[in-house]
C-alpha beads as a LAMMPS data file, in Angstrom:
LAMMPS data file: protein, C-alpha beads

444 atoms
443 bonds

1 atom types
1 bond types

-500.0 500.0 xlo xhi
-500.0 500.0 ylo yhi
-500.0 500.0 zlo zhi

Masses

1 110.0

Atoms # bond

1 1 1 -416.520 486.127 311.363
2 1 1 -413.431 487.802 309.687
3 1 1 -410.638 485.434 308.692
4 1 1 -406.845 486.020 308.664
5 1 1 -407.238 486.539 305.022
6 1 1 -409.882 489.282 305.437
7 1 1 -407.950 491.272 308.055
8 1 1 -404.056 490.840 307.584
9 1 1 -401.998 493.363 306.182
10 1 1 -399.262 492.253 303.631
11 1 1 -396.275 490.599 305.174
12 1 1 -392.855 490.043 304.185
13 1 1 -390.856 486.811 304.258
14 1 1 -387.865 485.130 302.673
15 1 1 -388.756 482.068 300.564
16 1 1 -386.694 478.963 301.529
17 1 1 -387.894 476.323 299.122
18 1 1 -390.566 475.168 296.815
19 1 1 -393.400 472.879 297.840
20 1 1 -394.991 469.942 295.888
21 1 1 -397.319 472.193 294.327
22 1 1 -394.697 474.753 293.172
23 1 1 -395.517 477.339 295.947
24 1 1 -392.708 479.228 297.907
25 1 1 -392.162 477.922 301.455
26 1 1 -391.687 480.603 304.047
27 1 1 -392.081 481.418 307.624
28 1 1 -393.633 484.086 309.599
29 1 1 -393.127 484.059 313.421
30 1 1 -391.959 480.324 313.071
31 1 1 -395.032 479.374 311.451
32 1 1 -394.774 477.849 307.753
33 1 1 -396.708 479.760 304.747
34 1 1 -397.131 478.662 301.404
35 1 1 -396.866 481.635 299.113
36 1 1 -398.035 481.266 295.455
37 1 1 -395.534 483.011 293.064
38 1 1 -392.464 483.158 295.545
39 1 1 -389.068 481.407 294.575
40 1 1 -386.428 480.261 296.804
41 1 1 -383.895 483.038 298.047
42 1 1 -386.394 485.768 297.240
43 1 1 -387.685 488.246 299.806
44 1 1 -391.432 488.850 298.883
45 1 1 -394.295 490.757 300.128
46 1 1 -397.438 488.762 300.348
47 1 1 -401.173 488.718 301.622
48 1 1 -402.697 485.825 303.281
49 1 1 -405.366 484.036 301.360
50 1 1 -406.048 481.382 304.053
51 1 1 -405.028 480.624 307.710
52 1 1 -404.783 477.185 309.367
53 1 1 -403.602 475.681 312.565
54 1 1 -400.255 474.380 311.165
55 1 1 -399.586 476.585 308.098
56 1 1 -400.867 479.494 306.250
57 1 1 -401.367 480.378 302.590
58 1 1 -400.799 483.391 300.772
59 1 1 -400.049 485.107 297.436
60 1 1 -397.218 487.289 296.251
61 1 1 -398.068 490.793 295.755
62 1 1 -394.326 492.129 295.285
63 1 1 -390.876 490.588 294.735
64 1 1 -388.509 492.715 296.702
65 1 1 -385.370 490.793 296.205
66 1 1 -385.974 488.668 292.970
67 1 1 -384.104 485.534 292.404
68 1 1 -381.618 485.312 289.521
69 1 1 -383.663 482.364 288.363
70 1 1 -386.714 484.441 288.088
71 1 1 -387.795 484.797 284.366
72 1 1 -390.881 486.514 282.702
73 1 1 -393.636 483.910 282.258
74 1 1 -394.779 483.960 278.439
75 1 1 -398.210 482.946 279.083
76 1 1 -400.641 485.853 279.615
77 1 1 -402.847 483.747 282.093
78 1 1 -399.753 482.348 284.056
79 1 1 -400.843 482.748 287.825
80 1 1 -404.564 482.390 287.205
81 1 1 -404.438 479.067 285.120
82 1 1 -403.971 476.004 287.070
83 1 1 -402.314 474.210 284.058
84 1 1 -398.776 475.586 285.114
85 1 1 -397.149 476.768 288.327
86 1 1 -393.532 477.445 287.635
87 1 1 -393.281 479.410 284.241
88 1 1 -391.566 482.002 286.381
89 1 1 -388.548 479.853 287.229
90 1 1 -385.934 479.334 284.718
91 1 1 -386.313 475.805 283.067
92 1 1 -382.875 474.512 284.270
93 1 1 -383.727 475.618 287.713
94 1 1 -386.998 473.799 287.451
95 1 1 -385.394 470.559 286.680
96 1 1 -382.922 470.979 289.629
97 1 1 -385.737 471.754 291.945
98 1 1 -387.594 468.754 290.993
99 1 1 -384.310 466.352 291.448
100 1 1 -383.843 468.135 294.942
101 1 1 -387.572 467.446 295.742
102 1 1 -387.079 463.700 295.053
103 1 1 -383.892 463.615 297.196
104 1 1 -385.644 465.343 299.994
105 1 1 -388.611 462.978 300.023
106 1 1 -386.412 459.852 299.911
107 1 1 -384.210 461.128 302.774
108 1 1 -387.105 462.502 304.936
109 1 1 -389.494 459.705 304.633
110 1 1 -387.372 456.690 303.788
111 1 1 -384.077 457.687 305.246
112 1 1 -382.289 456.594 302.211
113 1 1 -380.279 458.171 299.380
114 1 1 -379.393 456.586 295.980
115 1 1 -375.831 455.320 295.501
116 1 1 -375.701 457.127 292.233
117 1 1 -377.843 460.241 291.014
118 1 1 -378.948 459.858 287.328
119 1 1 -378.775 462.728 284.866
120 1 1 -382.050 464.418 284.604
121 1 1 -384.198 463.458 281.395
122 1 1 -385.303 466.843 279.854
123 1 1 -386.836 467.792 276.464
124 1 1 -388.788 470.560 274.884
125 1 1 -390.232 473.131 277.344
126 1 1 -393.035 474.264 274.971
127 1 1 -395.533 472.772 272.907
128 1 1 -394.814 469.313 274.299
129 1 1 -398.149 468.319 275.674
130 1 1 -399.793 465.886 273.245
131 1 1 -402.801 465.019 275.151
132 1 1 -405.055 467.018 277.452
133 1 1 -408.472 467.262 278.880
134 1 1 -409.943 470.761 278.336
135 1 1 -412.866 471.973 280.423
136 1 1 -415.719 473.795 278.741
137 1 1 -418.246 476.210 280.441
138 1 1 -420.835 478.542 279.120
139 1 1 -420.649 481.739 281.352
140 1 1 -422.754 484.685 281.111
141 1 1 -421.341 487.753 279.653
142 1 1 -418.259 485.643 278.595
143 1 1 -419.723 483.087 276.224
144 1 1 -418.137 479.695 275.895
145 1 1 -414.747 479.170 277.759
146 1 1 -412.522 476.388 276.753
147 1 1 -409.205 475.550 278.703
148 1 1 -407.657 474.392 281.925
149 1 1 -409.268 475.123 285.399
150 1 1 -408.052 478.205 287.260
151 1 1 -405.675 477.498 290.063
152 1 1 -407.393 476.142 293.059
153 1 1 -410.813 476.679 291.632
154 1 1 -413.524 474.995 289.489
155 1 1 -413.803 478.004 287.156
156 1 1 -412.369 477.633 283.555
157 1 1 -409.600 480.060 282.780
158 1 1 -410.401 482.551 279.935
159 1 1 -407.614 481.880 277.698
160 1 1 -406.931 482.176 273.947
161 1 1 -404.125 480.012 273.649
162 1 1 -401.858 477.426 275.563
163 1 1 -398.021 477.423 274.829
164 1 1 -397.424 473.911 276.441
165 1 1 -400.033 472.275 274.228
166 1 1 -398.795 470.521 270.859
167 1 1 -399.211 473.372 268.359
168 1 1 -402.011 471.251 266.467
169 1 1 -404.039 471.125 269.842
170 1 1 -403.200 474.772 270.886
171 1 1 -404.827 475.804 267.391
172 1 1 -408.079 474.208 268.308
173 1 1 -408.880 476.205 271.383
174 1 1 -410.668 479.147 269.723
175 1 1 -412.435 476.935 267.062
176 1 1 -413.800 474.635 270.016
177 1 1 -415.365 477.810 271.528
178 1 1 -417.121 478.452 268.446
179 1 1 -418.157 474.947 267.781
180 1 1 -419.633 474.611 271.248
181 1 1 -421.273 477.910 271.294
182 1 1 -423.190 477.051 268.137
183 1 1 -424.572 473.738 269.213
184 1 1 -428.147 473.189 270.685
185 1 1 -426.989 472.751 274.320
186 1 1 -423.589 474.176 274.954
187 1 1 -424.375 474.117 278.677
188 1 1 -424.383 470.495 278.548
189 1 1 -420.822 469.942 277.094
190 1 1 -418.487 469.782 279.968
191 1 1 -415.287 468.907 278.420
192 1 1 -413.199 467.996 275.392
193 1 1 -410.463 465.539 275.476
194 1 1 -407.705 466.156 272.710
195 1 1 -404.836 464.098 271.519
196 1 1 -402.337 464.485 268.841
197 1 1 -399.996 461.914 267.254
198 1 1 -397.900 461.788 264.047
199 1 1 -400.739 460.094 262.333
200 1 1 -403.873 461.832 263.561
201 1 1 -405.237 464.375 266.030
202 1 1 -408.442 463.547 267.777
203 1 1 -411.204 465.776 269.667
204 1 1 -413.559 463.686 272.238
205 1 1 -416.610 465.819 272.771
206 1 1 -418.294 464.995 276.121
207 1 1 -422.054 465.624 275.989
208 1 1 -424.582 465.142 278.832
209 1 1 -427.678 465.267 276.552
210 1 1 -428.381 463.575 273.083
211 1 1 -426.851 465.488 270.168
212 1 1 -429.263 466.770 267.561
213 1 1 -428.808 466.023 263.802
214 1 1 -427.719 469.740 263.488
215 1 1 -425.085 469.266 266.249
216 1 1 -423.623 466.323 264.424
217 1 1 -423.499 468.451 261.174
218 1 1 -421.467 470.999 262.908
219 1 1 -419.117 468.321 264.428
220 1 1 -418.708 466.969 260.946
221 1 1 -417.994 470.377 259.546
222 1 1 -415.388 470.918 262.333
223 1 1 -413.784 467.661 261.583
224 1 1 -413.612 468.567 257.949
225 1 1 -412.312 472.131 258.377
226 1 1 -409.744 471.371 261.050
227 1 1 -408.414 467.969 259.928
228 1 1 -409.110 466.053 263.056
229 1 1 -411.193 462.860 264.058
230 1 1 -414.063 463.787 266.145
231 1 1 -415.324 461.488 268.660
232 1 1 -418.373 461.812 270.909
233 1 1 -418.798 460.605 274.461
234 1 1 -422.151 460.053 276.080
235 1 1 -421.079 458.595 279.293
236 1 1 -417.759 456.888 280.597
237 1 1 -414.371 456.739 278.480
238 1 1 -415.536 453.309 276.994
239 1 1 -418.391 455.321 275.132
240 1 1 -416.309 457.454 273.040
241 1 1 -417.236 456.652 269.424
242 1 1 -416.012 458.094 266.227
243 1 1 -418.487 460.556 264.504
244 1 1 -417.761 458.816 261.118
245 1 1 -417.573 454.917 262.100
246 1 1 -415.621 454.522 258.915
247 1 1 -412.812 456.796 259.964
248 1 1 -411.652 456.046 263.338
249 1 1 -408.688 457.984 264.760
250 1 1 -405.157 456.326 264.097
251 1 1 -403.456 457.251 267.455
252 1 1 -400.118 455.727 267.728
253 1 1 -396.641 456.659 269.175
254 1 1 -393.427 455.027 268.455
255 1 1 -390.450 453.737 270.327
256 1 1 -387.917 453.689 267.572
257 1 1 -385.037 452.317 269.696
258 1 1 -386.963 449.024 270.239
259 1 1 -388.874 448.991 266.868
260 1 1 -392.145 449.236 268.887
261 1 1 -395.507 451.060 267.755
262 1 1 -398.254 451.444 270.324
263 1 1 -401.837 451.967 269.368
264 1 1 -404.057 453.703 271.917
265 1 1 -407.488 455.107 272.160
266 1 1 -408.322 458.722 272.636
267 1 1 -409.412 458.199 276.278
268 1 1 -406.555 455.811 277.259
269 1 1 -404.030 456.933 279.787
270 1 1 -400.708 457.416 277.918
271 1 1 -397.758 459.747 278.645
272 1 1 -398.456 463.154 277.168
273 1 1 -394.924 464.014 276.534
274 1 1 -393.781 461.684 273.882
275 1 1 -390.120 462.850 273.623
276 1 1 -389.498 462.397 277.461
277 1 1 -391.324 459.083 277.445
278 1 1 -389.004 457.627 274.707
279 1 1 -385.975 458.626 276.845
280 1 1 -387.646 457.431 280.304
281 1 1 -388.411 453.894 278.513
282 1 1 -384.994 453.787 277.373
283 1 1 -383.648 454.542 280.930
284 1 1 -385.827 452.073 282.401
285 1 1 -384.900 449.209 280.087
286 1 1 -381.218 450.168 280.647
287 1 1 -381.782 450.026 284.540
288 1 1 -383.554 446.818 284.459
289 1 1 -380.956 444.991 282.116
290 1 1 -383.477 442.647 280.702
291 1 1 -381.793 439.627 278.797
292 1 1 -383.009 436.531 277.020
293 1 1 -384.200 434.014 279.811
294 1 1 -385.126 436.892 282.184
295 1 1 -388.860 436.705 283.701
296 1 1 -390.002 440.200 284.221
297 1 1 -392.995 441.322 286.105
298 1 1 -394.421 444.710 284.573
299 1 1 -397.094 445.993 287.222
300 1 1 -399.444 448.730 286.265
301 1 1 -398.562 447.998 282.679
302 1 1 -401.033 449.997 280.795
303 1 1 -400.941 449.507 276.831
304 1 1 -397.526 447.981 276.979
305 1 1 -395.305 451.180 277.191
306 1 1 -392.495 449.314 278.993
307 1 1 -393.556 445.611 278.472
308 1 1 -392.903 445.591 274.796
309 1 1 -389.512 447.194 274.871
310 1 1 -388.651 444.608 277.485
311 1 1 -389.914 441.628 275.516
312 1 1 -387.967 443.062 272.607
313 1 1 -384.951 442.492 274.489
314 1 1 -385.645 438.854 274.861
315 1 1 -387.204 438.910 278.431
316 1 1 -390.468 436.991 279.162
317 1 1 -392.834 439.537 280.340
318 1 1 -395.951 439.232 282.710
319 1 1 -397.990 442.542 282.464
320 1 1 -400.616 443.336 285.129
321 1 1 -402.997 446.181 284.941
322 1 1 -406.367 446.964 286.795
323 1 1 -408.093 448.278 283.732
324 1 1 -409.431 445.450 281.355
325 1 1 -409.471 447.774 278.231
326 1 1 -405.949 448.764 278.679
327 1 1 -404.830 444.700 279.239
328 1 1 -406.908 444.221 275.816
329 1 1 -405.030 447.089 274.124
330 1 1 -401.594 445.799 275.560
331 1 1 -402.262 442.357 274.336
332 1 1 -403.305 443.761 270.632
333 1 1 -400.135 445.856 270.703
334 1 1 -398.133 442.946 271.575
335 1 1 -399.522 440.945 268.666
336 1 1 -399.060 443.827 266.115
337 1 1 -395.514 444.151 267.061
338 1 1 -394.851 440.356 266.904
339 1 1 -394.223 440.185 270.630
340 1 1 -397.112 438.165 271.709
341 1 1 -394.948 434.966 272.061
342 1 1 -392.943 436.706 274.876
343 1 1 -395.752 438.605 276.627
344 1 1 -398.717 437.730 278.750
345 1 1 -401.169 440.326 280.069
346 1 1 -403.934 439.953 282.690
347 1 1 -406.392 442.059 284.629
348 1 1 -405.496 442.339 288.300
349 1 1 -406.491 444.717 291.180
350 1 1 -402.901 445.480 292.481
351 1 1 -404.025 446.998 295.618
352 1 1 -406.080 443.984 296.555
353 1 1 -404.835 440.572 295.112
354 1 1 -401.702 439.231 296.475
355 1 1 -399.113 439.019 293.780
356 1 1 -398.025 435.463 294.795
357 1 1 -401.517 434.219 294.031
358 1 1 -401.281 435.307 290.304
359 1 1 -399.923 432.335 288.067
360 1 1 -396.459 432.981 286.954
361 1 1 -395.740 436.084 289.281
362 1 1 -393.619 434.085 291.845
363 1 1 -391.286 433.111 289.077
364 1 1 -390.083 436.325 288.235
365 1 1 -386.404 437.737 288.349
366 1 1 -387.029 441.279 287.961
367 1 1 -389.921 443.635 288.368
368 1 1 -390.795 447.049 286.760
369 1 1 -393.712 449.132 287.988
370 1 1 -395.252 452.386 287.106
371 1 1 -398.022 453.136 289.532
372 1 1 -400.488 456.054 289.737
373 1 1 -399.876 458.841 292.031
374 1 1 -401.097 456.934 295.083
375 1 1 -398.254 454.509 294.623
376 1 1 -398.068 450.909 295.102
377 1 1 -397.772 450.181 298.793
378 1 1 -399.690 446.849 298.781
379 1 1 -397.969 445.520 295.743
380 1 1 -394.582 446.687 297.277
381 1 1 -395.284 444.641 300.429
382 1 1 -395.984 441.668 298.290
383 1 1 -393.003 442.147 296.227
384 1 1 -390.625 442.590 299.317
385 1 1 -391.982 439.937 301.465
386 1 1 -393.099 437.388 298.887
387 1 1 -391.637 437.605 295.389
388 1 1 -388.085 438.797 296.422
389 1 1 -386.944 439.743 292.676
390 1 1 -383.207 440.586 292.588
391 1 1 -383.883 443.929 290.799
392 1 1 -386.811 446.372 290.884
393 1 1 -387.160 449.673 288.623
394 1 1 -389.869 452.038 289.927
395 1 1 -391.244 454.566 287.632
396 1 1 -393.111 457.241 289.794
397 1 1 -395.098 460.229 289.354
398 1 1 -395.138 461.241 293.067
399 1 1 -391.956 461.471 294.905
400 1 1 -393.738 461.236 298.171
401 1 1 -395.322 457.762 297.580
402 1 1 -392.059 456.706 295.920
403 1 1 -390.340 457.443 299.121
404 1 1 -392.974 455.641 301.111
405 1 1 -392.628 452.546 298.995
406 1 1 -388.803 452.876 299.170
407 1 1 -388.822 452.775 302.958
408 1 1 -390.622 449.140 302.704
409 1 1 -388.028 448.031 300.156
410 1 1 -385.241 449.332 302.483
411 1 1 -386.516 447.594 305.395
412 1 1 -386.693 444.255 303.551
413 1 1 -383.144 444.357 302.479
414 1 1 -383.193 446.309 299.152
415 1 1 -380.565 448.842 298.289
416 1 1 -381.357 451.935 296.349
417 1 1 -378.986 451.895 293.696
418 1 1 -379.785 454.733 291.471
419 1 1 -382.461 457.484 291.170
420 1 1 -383.407 460.439 288.929
421 1 1 -386.100 462.724 287.591
422 1 1 -387.734 463.024 284.222
423 1 1 -389.145 466.391 283.382
424 1 1 -392.380 465.036 281.858
425 1 1 -394.286 468.179 282.635
426 1 1 -392.271 471.390 282.205
427 1 1 -393.476 474.486 283.963
428 1 1 -395.467 472.450 286.351
429 1 1 -394.538 471.084 289.887
430 1 1 -395.142 467.504 288.696
431 1 1 -392.252 465.233 289.419
432 1 1 -391.678 461.909 287.365
433 1 1 -388.942 460.012 288.726
434 1 1 -387.260 456.588 288.390
435 1 1 -385.415 454.493 290.886
436 1 1 -383.595 451.199 290.730
437 1 1 -383.610 448.909 293.762
438 1 1 -381.202 445.881 294.124
439 1 1 -381.560 442.892 296.495
440 1 1 -378.736 443.367 298.872
441 1 1 -377.506 439.922 298.949
442 1 1 -377.229 439.561 295.268
443 1 1 -376.144 443.085 294.330
444 1 1 -373.085 443.197 292.175

Bonds

1 1 1 2
2 1 2 3
3 1 3 4
4 1 4 5
5 1 5 6
6 1 6 7
7 1 7 8
8 1 8 9
9 1 9 10
10 1 10 11
11 1 11 12
12 1 12 13
13 1 13 14
14 1 14 15
15 1 15 16
16 1 16 17
17 1 17 18
18 1 18 19
19 1 19 20
20 1 20 21
21 1 21 22
22 1 22 23
23 1 23 24
24 1 24 25
25 1 25 26
26 1 26 27
27 1 27 28
28 1 28 29
29 1 29 30
30 1 30 31
31 1 31 32
32 1 32 33
33 1 33 34
34 1 34 35
35 1 35 36
36 1 36 37
37 1 37 38
38 1 38 39
39 1 39 40
40 1 40 41
41 1 41 42
42 1 42 43
43 1 43 44
44 1 44 45
45 1 45 46
46 1 46 47
47 1 47 48
48 1 48 49
49 1 49 50
50 1 50 51
51 1 51 52
52 1 52 53
53 1 53 54
54 1 54 55
55 1 55 56
56 1 56 57
57 1 57 58
58 1 58 59
59 1 59 60
60 1 60 61
61 1 61 62
62 1 62 63
63 1 63 64
64 1 64 65
65 1 65 66
66 1 66 67
67 1 67 68
68 1 68 69
69 1 69 70
70 1 70 71
71 1 71 72
72 1 72 73
73 1 73 74
74 1 74 75
75 1 75 76
76 1 76 77
77 1 77 78
78 1 78 79
79 1 79 80
80 1 80 81
81 1 81 82
82 1 82 83
83 1 83 84
84 1 84 85
85 1 85 86
86 1 86 87
87 1 87 88
88 1 88 89
89 1 89 90
90 1 90 91
91 1 91 92
92 1 92 93
93 1 93 94
94 1 94 95
95 1 95 96
96 1 96 97
97 1 97 98
98 1 98 99
99 1 99 100
100 1 100 101
101 1 101 102
102 1 102 103
103 1 103 104
104 1 104 105
105 1 105 106
106 1 106 107
107 1 107 108
108 1 108 109
109 1 109 110
110 1 110 111
111 1 111 112
112 1 112 113
113 1 113 114
114 1 114 115
115 1 115 116
116 1 116 117
117 1 117 118
118 1 118 119
119 1 119 120
120 1 120 121
121 1 121 122
122 1 122 123
123 1 123 124
124 1 124 125
125 1 125 126
126 1 126 127
127 1 127 128
128 1 128 129
129 1 129 130
130 1 130 131
131 1 131 132
132 1 132 133
133 1 133 134
134 1 134 135
135 1 135 136
136 1 136 137
137 1 137 138
138 1 138 139
139 1 139 140
140 1 140 141
141 1 141 142
142 1 142 143
143 1 143 144
144 1 144 145
145 1 145 146
146 1 146 147
147 1 147 148
148 1 148 149
149 1 149 150
150 1 150 151
151 1 151 152
152 1 152 153
153 1 153 154
154 1 154 155
155 1 155 156
156 1 156 157
157 1 157 158
158 1 158 159
159 1 159 160
160 1 160 161
161 1 161 162
162 1 162 163
163 1 163 164
164 1 164 165
165 1 165 166
166 1 166 167
167 1 167 168
168 1 168 169
169 1 169 170
170 1 170 171
171 1 171 172
172 1 172 173
173 1 173 174
174 1 174 175
175 1 175 176
176 1 176 177
177 1 177 178
178 1 178 179
179 1 179 180
180 1 180 181
181 1 181 182
182 1 182 183
183 1 183 184
184 1 184 185
185 1 185 186
186 1 186 187
187 1 187 188
188 1 188 189
189 1 189 190
190 1 190 191
191 1 191 192
192 1 192 193
193 1 193 194
194 1 194 195
195 1 195 196
196 1 196 197
197 1 197 198
198 1 198 199
199 1 199 200
200 1 200 201
201 1 201 202
202 1 202 203
203 1 203 204
204 1 204 205
205 1 205 206
206 1 206 207
207 1 207 208
208 1 208 209
209 1 209 210
210 1 210 211
211 1 211 212
212 1 212 213
213 1 213 214
214 1 214 215
215 1 215 216
216 1 216 217
217 1 217 218
218 1 218 219
219 1 219 220
220 1 220 221
221 1 221 222
222 1 222 223
223 1 223 224
224 1 224 225
225 1 225 226
226 1 226 227
227 1 227 228
228 1 228 229
229 1 229 230
230 1 230 231
231 1 231 232
232 1 232 233
233 1 233 234
234 1 234 235
235 1 235 236
236 1 236 237
237 1 237 238
238 1 238 239
239 1 239 240
240 1 240 241
241 1 241 242
242 1 242 243
243 1 243 244
244 1 244 245
245 1 245 246
246 1 246 247
247 1 247 248
248 1 248 249
249 1 249 250
250 1 250 251
251 1 251 252
252 1 252 253
253 1 253 254
254 1 254 255
255 1 255 256
256 1 256 257
257 1 257 258
258 1 258 259
259 1 259 260
260 1 260 261
261 1 261 262
262 1 262 263
263 1 263 264
264 1 264 265
265 1 265 266
266 1 266 267
267 1 267 268
268 1 268 269
269 1 269 270
270 1 270 271
271 1 271 272
272 1 272 273
273 1 273 274
274 1 274 275
275 1 275 276
276 1 276 277
277 1 277 278
278 1 278 279
279 1 279 280
280 1 280 281
281 1 281 282
282 1 282 283
283 1 283 284
284 1 284 285
285 1 285 286
286 1 286 287
287 1 287 288
288 1 288 289
289 1 289 290
290 1 290 291
291 1 291 292
292 1 292 293
293 1 293 294
294 1 294 295
295 1 295 296
296 1 296 297
297 1 297 298
298 1 298 299
299 1 299 300
300 1 300 301
301 1 301 302
302 1 302 303
303 1 303 304
304 1 304 305
305 1 305 306
306 1 306 307
307 1 307 308
308 1 308 309
309 1 309 310
310 1 310 311
311 1 311 312
312 1 312 313
313 1 313 314
314 1 314 315
315 1 315 316
316 1 316 317
317 1 317 318
318 1 318 319
319 1 319 320
320 1 320 321
321 1 321 322
322 1 322 323
323 1 323 324
324 1 324 325
325 1 325 326
326 1 326 327
327 1 327 328
328 1 328 329
329 1 329 330
330 1 330 331
331 1 331 332
332 1 332 333
333 1 333 334
334 1 334 335
335 1 335 336
336 1 336 337
337 1 337 338
338 1 338 339
339 1 339 340
340 1 340 341
341 1 341 342
342 1 342 343
343 1 343 344
344 1 344 345
345 1 345 346
346 1 346 347
347 1 347 348
348 1 348 349
349 1 349 350
350 1 350 351
351 1 351 352
352 1 352 353
353 1 353 354
354 1 354 355
355 1 355 356
356 1 356 357
357 1 357 358
358 1 358 359
359 1 359 360
360 1 360 361
361 1 361 362
362 1 362 363
363 1 363 364
364 1 364 365
365 1 365 366
366 1 366 367
367 1 367 368
368 1 368 369
369 1 369 370
370 1 370 371
371 1 371 372
372 1 372 373
373 1 373 374
374 1 374 375
375 1 375 376
376 1 376 377
377 1 377 378
378 1 378 379
379 1 379 380
380 1 380 381
381 1 381 382
382 1 382 383
383 1 383 384
384 1 384 385
385 1 385 386
386 1 386 387
387 1 387 388
388 1 388 389
389 1 389 390
390 1 390 391
391 1 391 392
392 1 392 393
393 1 393 394
394 1 394 395
395 1 395 396
396 1 396 397
397 1 397 398
398 1 398 399
399 1 399 400
400 1 400 401
401 1 401 402
402 1 402 403
403 1 403 404
404 1 404 405
405 1 405 406
406 1 406 407
407 1 407 408
408 1 408 409
409 1 409 410
410 1 410 411
411 1 411 412
412 1 412 413
413 1 413 414
414 1 414 415
415 1 415 416
416 1 416 417
417 1 417 418
418 1 418 419
419 1 419 420
420 1 420 421
421 1 421 422
422 1 422 423
423 1 423 424
424 1 424 425
425 1 425 426
426 1 426 427
427 1 427 428
428 1 428 429
429 1 429 430
430 1 430 431
431 1 431 432
432 1 432 433
433 1 433 434
434 1 434 435
435 1 435 436
436 1 436 437
437 1 437 438
438 1 438 439
439 1 439 440
440 1 440 441
441 1 441 442
442 1 442 443
443 1 443 444
């Protein structure tokens, strides 16, 4: 049966806004259509790619009235690669759009607006990404491909370079193709995880079959030639192992303002934009205002990105995290920084375990949380109904779930005191944000 995408002729529309994926939002006969490549204020001609009951999807074929904020994307595979969605929009306009997206979500979902908008946190727009997972595929007539997946597809983008990657990682794309192509089973190597710090750069090769001696020799040669630490990963992230056990990767990042150094493993979750992360941590600490004697709860604490700076300010910090390996890393980082006396880390399922049942959690004065994209609805309910701290700082990577959780806090008597965005992923539609909530009866 023919679909709308098969039969429809190109159509014109005016783009009114951007959606959470960076697509233009227009209307045709009062029906919403999401148009790849369209920018707010533009009149575009597009073709339908998919029809639906409530909205349609399309892709721009021609920009008839371009926005003054439109720029020429520098990456030759922009529009195909799924890594970026906004290279055609001026970087300053990207930041403004993200702040607007945060405000729209807070107003529409929670019915709240911050008392004060924080200045956006921004940084370098190119070469910023110090950690990435690159897909690998052996494709007939194209050889081995290494890169990000195509937009809305499982195919790997045919790419020679990536301008948003740290230059040391960008320089590995071509060598990785050659490395994998020469291995015994290139079809059984699905990905490489890459990470770069001031100390070392690491490449984790995921393999689905046992590596041969010749494979390991090739990996050793790659390691020596490119000055990286190679690790092999046979199964889950915990199986990532240095090719040379006597030379593990020294992966660290520093938070100089707080005299804190954090060690992490190549497969750990850490923020990929180190410069913006430093400024985000600084802002979170400033908003929470930890002081000696304060008892702070850090939820989804990871390896201690916020916990250790808070402890450095004199607060007593209880960090909770669902992944045991990260809890172990956070405790080790606290000890290495001389902060183990003011911190405690525990493993907890924050979507299942009531916070008031965790020893020490009921006694906190302030809470900081940095949940995944799904947000922290259960934890927020426990905070709002049971713990009732006087101040909450919420770091979010999804404005929709932040807004949902903000509604819970607002209904429980918390005031949204301040909010703003951090441009953690330039040229993408990803919105990192931060918000401070004050318990109304104790707010100054």
